[in-house]
C-alpha positions as CSV (number, residue, x, y, z in Angstrom):
1,X,-26.7,-8.7,-7.0
2,X,-23.2,-8.7,-6.1
3,X,-22.2,-7.9,-2.4
4,X,-19.7,-6.5,-0.8
5,X,-18.7,-6.6,2.9
6,X,-17.3,-3.6,4.6
7,X,-15.9,-2.5,8.0
8,X,-18.5,0.0,9.6
9,X,-18.4,2.3,12.3
10,X,-21.8,2.8,14.2
11,X,-21.1,4.6,16.9
12,X,-17.8,5.8,19.1
13,X,-15.5,2.9,19.0
14,X,-18.0,0.4,17.7
15,X,-17.1,-1.2,14.6
16,X,-19.6,-3.9,12.6
17,X,-19.2,-5.9,9.6
18,X,-21.9,-4.9,7.1
19,X,-22.8,-6.8,3.6
20,X,-23.6,-3.8,0.7
21,X,-24.8,-4.2,-2.9
22,X,-21.8,-3.0,-5.3
23,X,-24.1,-0.7,-7.7
24,X,-24.4,-2.3,-11.3
25,X,-24.2,0.9,-13.0
26,X,-23.0,4.3,-12.3
27,X,-23.6,7.6,-13.7
28,X,-21.6,9.2,-16.9
29,X,-19.7,11.4,-13.7
30,X,-19.5,8.5,-11.5
31,X,-17.0,5.4,-11.1
32,X,-16.9,2.1,-9.5
33,X,-13.6,0.9,-7.5
34,X,-12.6,-2.4,-6.7
35,X,-10.1,-1.8,-3.7
36,X,-6.9,-3.3,-3.4
37,X,-6.1,-1.8,-0.4
38,X,-6.5,1.2,2.1
39,X,-3.6,3.2,4.3
40,X,-4.9,3.4,8.0
41,X,-4.2,7.3,8.7
42,X,-3.3,8.6,12.1
43,X,-6.8,10.5,11.8
44,X,-8.7,7.3,11.8
45,X,-7.9,6.4,15.8
46,X,-9.5,10.2,16.5
47,X,-12.3,9.1,14.0
48,X,-12.9,5.6,15.7
49,X,-12.7,7.2,19.4
50,X,-15.8,9.5,18.2
51,X,-13.9,12.8,18.1
52,X,-14.5,13.3,14.7
53,X,-18.5,12.9,15.8
54,X,-18.3,14.8,18.2
55,X,-17.5,17.9,16.2
56,X,-19.8,17.1,13.5
57,X,-17.2,15.8,10.9
58,X,-18.2,12.2,10.7
59,X,-21.9,10.6,11.1
60,X,-22.9,7.3,11.7
61,X,-23.0,4.8,10.3
62,X,-20.0,4.9,8.0
63,X,-17.2,3.1,6.2
64,X,-13.8,4.3,7.4
65,X,-10.6,4.5,5.4
66,X,-9.5,7.6,3.2
67,X,-6.3,6.7,1.6
68,X,-7.8,3.8,-1.1
69,X,-5.8,2.4,-4.4
70,X,-7.6,0.0,-6.6
71,X,-8.7,-0.6,-10.0
72,X,-10.9,1.3,-11.9
73,X,-14.4,-1.5,-12.3
74,X,-16.8,1.0,-14.1
75,X,-16.8,4.4,-15.1
76,X,-18.9,6.6,-16.7
77,X,-17.6,8.4,-20.0
78,X,-17.5,11.8,-18.9
79,X,-15.6,11.0,-16.0
80,X,-13.3,8.1,-17.8
81,X,-12.6,11.7,-20.4
82,X,-12.2,14.2,-17.3
83,X,-10.3,12.3,-14.7
84,X,-8.3,10.1,-18.0
85,X,-8.9,6.7,-16.5
86,X,-10.4,3.8,-18.3
87,X,-11.8,0.6,-16.8
88,X,-9.1,-1.6,-15.6
89,X,-6.7,1.2,-14.6
90,X,-5.0,0.9,-11.1
91,X,-6.1,4.6,-9.6
92,X,-4.9,5.9,-5.8
93,X,-8.0,8.1,-4.6
94,X,-8.0,11.7,-2.8
95,X,-10.2,12.0,0.2
96,X,-12.0,14.7,-0.9
97,X,-14.9,15.6,-4.1
98,X,-14.8,18.8,-4.5
99,X,-17.3,20.9,-6.5
100,X,-15.3,22.5,-8.8
101,X,-17.5,25.9,-9.0
102,X,-17.5,27.5,-5.3
103,X,-15.0,30.1,-4.4
104,X,-12.4,28.0,-2.9
105,X,-12.3,25.5,-5.6
106,X,-12.3,28.7,-8.4
107,X,-9.1,29.6,-6.3
108,X,-7.8,26.4,-6.4
109,X,-8.3,25.7,-2.9
110,X,-10.3,22.6,-3.6
111,X,-9.3,20.3,-0.3
112,X,-11.2,23.7,1.3
113,X,-14.4,23.3,-0.7
114,X,-17.6,24.9,0.4
115,X,-19.3,22.0,-1.1
116,X,-17.1,18.9,-0.7
117,X,-17.8,15.3,-0.8
118,X,-15.6,13.7,2.0
119,X,-15.1,10.0,1.8
120,X,-14.7,7.9,4.9
121,X,-16.6,10.1,6.7
122,X,-20.5,10.4,4.9
123,X,-22.9,8.0,6.3
124,X,-24.0,4.7,4.6
125,X,-27.3,5.9,4.4
126,X,-26.4,8.3,1.6
127,X,-26.5,6.5,-1.7
128,X,-24.8,3.4,-2.3
129,X,-23.4,3.4,1.3
130,X,-19.8,2.4,-0.2
131,X,-17.8,5.9,0.2
132,X,-14.8,4.7,2.1
133,X,-11.4,2.3,2.0
134,X,-12.3,-0.6,4.1
135,X,-14.9,-2.1,2.2
136,X,-14.5,-4.6,-1.2
137,X,-15.8,-1.5,-3.7
138,X,-16.0,2.1,-3.4
139,X,-18.3,4.1,-5.4
140,X,-16.4,7.2,-6.5
141,X,-18.4,10.4,-7.1
142,X,-18.6,13.2,-9.4
143,X,-15.3,15.3,-9.6
144,X,-13.0,12.7,-7.3
145,X,-9.5,12.7,-8.1
146,X,-7.8,10.2,-8.8
147,X,-3.9,9.6,-9.9
148,X,-2.4,6.5,-12.2
149,X,-0.8,4.3,-10.5
150,X,1.7,1.8,-12.4
151,X,0.6,-2.0,-12.1
152,X,4.1,-3.2,-10.9
153,X,4.9,-1.1,-7.8
154,X,4.6,-2.9,-4.8
155,X,0.9,-2.6,-3.2
156,X,2.2,-1.9,0.7
157,X,4.0,1.0,-1.0
158,X,1.9,2.3,-3.5
159,X,-0.5,3.1,-0.6
160,X,2.0,5.0,1.0
161,X,1.1,7.7,-1.5
162,X,-1.5,9.5,0.9
163,X,1.0,10.1,3.8
164,X,3.9,11.0,1.5
165,X,2.0,13.4,-0.4
166,X,1.3,15.2,2.9
167,X,4.6,15.1,3.7
168,X,5.2,17.2,0.3
169,X,2.3,19.8,1.2
170,X,3.1,20.2,4.6
171,X,7.1,20.6,4.5
172,X,7.3,22.4,0.8
173,X,4.1,24.1,-0.1
174,X,3.1,25.2,3.5
175,X,6.3,25.3,5.3
176,X,8.5,26.9,2.8
177,X,11.0,24.3,3.4
178,X,14.1,25.2,0.9
179,X,17.2,24.0,0.3
180,X,19.9,24.3,3.5
181,X,17.1,25.0,5.8
182,X,16.6,23.6,9.1
183,X,14.0,21.4,10.0
184,X,12.0,20.5,13.1
185,X,9.6,17.0,13.0
186,X,7.6,16.8,16.2
187,X,6.5,12.9,16.1
188,X,8.1,10.0,14.2
189,X,4.7,8.6,12.8
190,X,4.1,7.6,9.2
191,X,3.8,11.5,8.4
192,X,6.4,12.5,10.5
193,X,8.5,10.0,8.4
194,X,7.1,11.4,5.2
195,X,7.9,14.7,5.9
196,X,11.6,13.5,6.7
197,X,11.8,12.4,3.0
198,X,10.2,15.6,1.6
199,X,12.5,17.6,3.7
200,X,15.0,15.3,2.2
201,X,14.3,15.2,-1.5
202,X,14.0,19.7,-0.9
203,X,17.8,19.9,0.0
204,X,16.8,20.7,3.5
205,X,20.0,20.9,5.6
206,X,19.4,19.8,9.6
207,X,16.5,17.7,9.9
208,X,15.4,17.0,13.2
209,X,13.0,14.2,14.2
210,X,11.0,13.8,18.0
211,X,10.2,11.2,19.5
212,X,9.2,8.6,22.4
213,X,11.0,5.8,24.0
214,X,9.6,3.2,22.3
215,X,9.7,5.0,18.8
216,X,13.3,4.1,18.7
217,X,13.0,2.3,15.6
218,X,10.7,4.9,14.2
219,X,13.7,7.2,14.6
220,X,16.3,4.8,13.2
221,X,14.2,4.6,10.0
222,X,13.8,8.6,9.9
223,X,17.5,9.0,9.7
224,X,17.8,6.4,7.0
225,X,15.4,8.8,5.7
226,X,17.2,11.8,6.0
227,X,17.2,12.9,9.6
228,X,20.9,14.1,10.6
229,X,19.5,14.2,14.4
230,X,16.5,12.5,16.6
231,X,15.7,13.7,19.7
232,X,14.2,11.4,22.4
233,X,11.6,13.7,23.9
234,X,11.8,11.6,27.5
235,X,15.4,11.8,27.8
236,X,15.9,15.3,26.3
237,X,14.3,18.7,26.3
238,X,13.7,19.4,22.7
239,X,13.9,22.9,22.8
240,X,17.4,22.7,24.7
241,X,18.6,20.2,22.0
242,X,17.9,22.1,19.0
243,X,19.4,25.7,20.3
244,X,22.8,23.1,20.6
245,X,22.3,21.7,17.1
246,X,21.6,25.2,15.7
247,X,23.9,27.1,17.8
248,X,21.1,28.8,19.4
249,X,19.1,30.2,16.4
250,X,16.3,27.5,16.0
251,X,15.0,25.9,13.2
252,X,13.8,27.8,10.1
253,X,10.7,25.2,10.4
254,X,8.9,23.5,12.9
255,X,6.3,21.0,11.6
256,X,3.7,19.3,14.6
257,X,2.4,16.0,13.4
258,X,1.9,14.6,16.7
259,X,-2.1,13.5,17.1
260,X,-3.6,14.8,20.9
261,X,-0.9,15.5,22.7
262,X,-0.7,19.7,22.7
263,X,3.5,19.9,24.4
264,X,4.8,19.5,20.6
265,X,3.0,22.9,19.6
266,X,4.8,24.6,22.6
267,X,7.7,22.8,21.6
268,X,7.5,23.7,17.9
269,X,6.9,27.9,19.0
270,X,10.1,27.9,21.2
271,X,12.3,25.9,19.0
272,X,11.8,28.0,15.8
273,X,13.8,31.2,15.1
274,X,12.8,34.5,14.8
275,X,10.7,35.2,10.9
276,X,10.6,31.5,11.0
277,X,7.3,28.7,10.3
278,X,5.6,26.7,12.4
279,X,3.0,24.3,11.0
280,X,0.5,22.5,12.5
281,X,-0.7,19.4,11.2
282,X,-1.6,17.5,14.2
283,X,-4.9,17.2,15.3
284,X,-5.6,17.5,19.2
285,X,-9.2,16.4,19.8
286,X,-10.4,20.3,20.7
287,X,-7.9,20.3,23.6
288,X,-6.3,23.8,24.4
289,X,-2.6,24.0,24.5
290,X,-1.1,24.8,27.8
291,X,1.7,26.8,28.2
292,X,1.0,28.4,24.7
293,X,1.9,32.2,24.9
294,X,0.8,34.7,22.0
295,X,3.0,37.2,22.5
296,X,6.0,35.0,21.3
297,X,4.5,35.0,17.6
298,X,4.2,38.6,17.7
299,X,7.8,39.8,19.1
300,X,9.6,36.9,17.0
301,X,7.2,37.6,13.9
302,X,6.6,33.8,13.6
303,X,3.8,32.6,11.2
304,X,2.1,29.8,12.3
305,X,0.1,27.8,9.7
306,X,-2.8,25.0,10.5
307,X,-3.0,22.5,7.4
308,X,-5.9,20.5,6.3
309,X,-5.7,18.4,3.1
310,X,-3.2,17.8,0.2
311,X,-3.3,18.8,-3.5
312,X,-3.0,17.3,-6.4
313,X,1.0,17.9,-7.2
314,X,1.7,16.6,-4.3
315,X,0.0,13.1,-4.6
316,X,1.5,13.0,-7.7
317,X,5.4,13.9,-6.3
318,X,4.9,11.3,-3.7
319,X,4.1,9.0,-6.7
320,X,7.0,9.1,-8.0
321,X,9.2,9.2,-5.3
322,X,7.8,6.1,-4.5
323,X,8.3,4.6,-8.1
324,X,12.0,6.2,-7.6
325,X,13.0,3.5,-5.3
326,X,15.3,6.2,-3.5
327,X,13.9,5.7,-0.2
328,X,13.4,2.1,1.8
329,X,9.8,2.9,1.9
330,X,8.5,-0.2,2.4
331,X,10.0,-0.3,6.0
332,X,7.2,2.0,6.4
333,X,4.8,-1.0,6.4
334,X,4.8,-3.0,9.5
335,X,0.8,-4.4,9.4
336,X,-1.8,-5.5,7.5
337,X,-5.2,-6.6,8.3
338,X,-8.2,-7.2,6.4
339,X,-11.7,-5.3,7.0
340,X,-12.5,-8.0,9.1
341,X,-9.6,-7.4,11.6
342,X,-10.3,-3.5,11.7
343,X,-11.1,-3.0,15.3
344,X,-8.2,-4.6,16.3
345,X,-5.6,-2.7,13.8
346,X,-7.8,0.7,15.3
347,X,-6.3,-0.4,18.6
348,X,-2.7,-1.3,17.6
349,X,-3.1,2.4,16.0
350,X,-4.3,3.9,19.0
351,X,-1.2,2.2,20.6
352,X,-3.9,-0.1,23.2
353,X,-1.8,-3.1,22.3
354,X,1.9,-4.1,23.0
355,X,2.4,-4.2,19.4
356,X,3.7,-0.9,17.6
357,X,2.1,0.3,14.4
358,X,4.1,2.8,11.5
359,X,1.9,2.3,9.1
360,X,-1.3,-0.3,8.6
361,X,-2.9,-1.3,5.2
362,X,-6.3,-2.7,5.2
363,X,-6.9,-4.9,2.4
364,X,-10.8,-6.7,1.7
365,X,-9.9,-10.2,2.4
C-alpha cells in the first residue's frame, strides 16, 4: 500500500504531519490526483486561526489547501468522460464539488450548492481523508470541476489560476466593471492584485489600489498590473484621495478584499458614487463593522454584494491570461514551502514574522 504525507490541521493553530494510505482504486465517478502544488489562500490563515471551525465551516482534523494543481493519477470511466480528462492530464481543481441537482446547481449557482462537498474543509475521518491540497495526493469526488493546464505552464504561475479567477469573478461578473469604469480595490494581496489584472483586461479607466506602508512592493506591482493610482492608507485618507482622483464623483465600483480589517468596508461605501457597486470579498472573522451607516446605501442607491466562490468561466479566463504571458504574474510568487513547512508558511501569511508574502506555493516535497 502506497502512503502519502499530508499537513493536517488538528485544532486551532495546530498543524501535524500524518501519513495516509493512497487509494489503490477509485469509483467510476471519482479520480485520484497526484498533487504538484497548491496555492495558499489568504483564507487559509483564518482557517489556521480557528475562525472557520468556530462558525462550523471546518471540522477537525482536516487537510487544508483548496487551490491544487496536479496530474490525474487514476480516474473512473464516467468521470473521465464527464470531466473531459484522462490519466496523465495536468489539471487545476476547483474548491467545491457540487451535487448538480439542487435548486442552486440547476440555476447555475453551483458554488452555493445546498449539498456541496468542500475540499480542504472536510475532515479526514470521511472516506480516504485525502481532501486537501497540502498532501502528495488528493481524492477527487464525483462532480469535481477540473480545468486542463498546459504542461509547459510554469508551476508557480499555473497555481495562480484560483486567485486570478477570483479577480475576474469579483470585478467583472459581481462588480460589473465595464470599459472606462473607475474602480477602487482595497488591499494589494494576491486577490487584490488579481482584481487589478481583471480590471485592466476589461479596460477599466481609473484603477486605484490601497495598501499599508509595508505593502510598498505590492503596490508597485499593482501599477505593473494596470493600477493607475496607489494609496498608502497610513499616509493618506482613502476617501479623500478617491474623491480627488475622480473629481469628487467617487468610483463606479469598490472591491474590498482585505482580511479581518473592517475599516475598508466603510471606506468602500464612502468612496463609491451614487448608484455605484460595492463588492465585499474579504472575510472579517464575523466581526461587526464600526462606523457603518446603512442610510448611505439607501439615500445613494448603492448596491452592496457579498461574494463566495468563483465560477468555471472565470477560472478558464484566468488560465488563458496566465498562458498569454501579458502580465508579469510570476512576480506575485514570493515563497515555496513543502508540506512539512506548512505551519511556518501560515505564520508568514498571517504577518507573524518579518517576512512579507504575496503568494505562497505549497509542494509535496
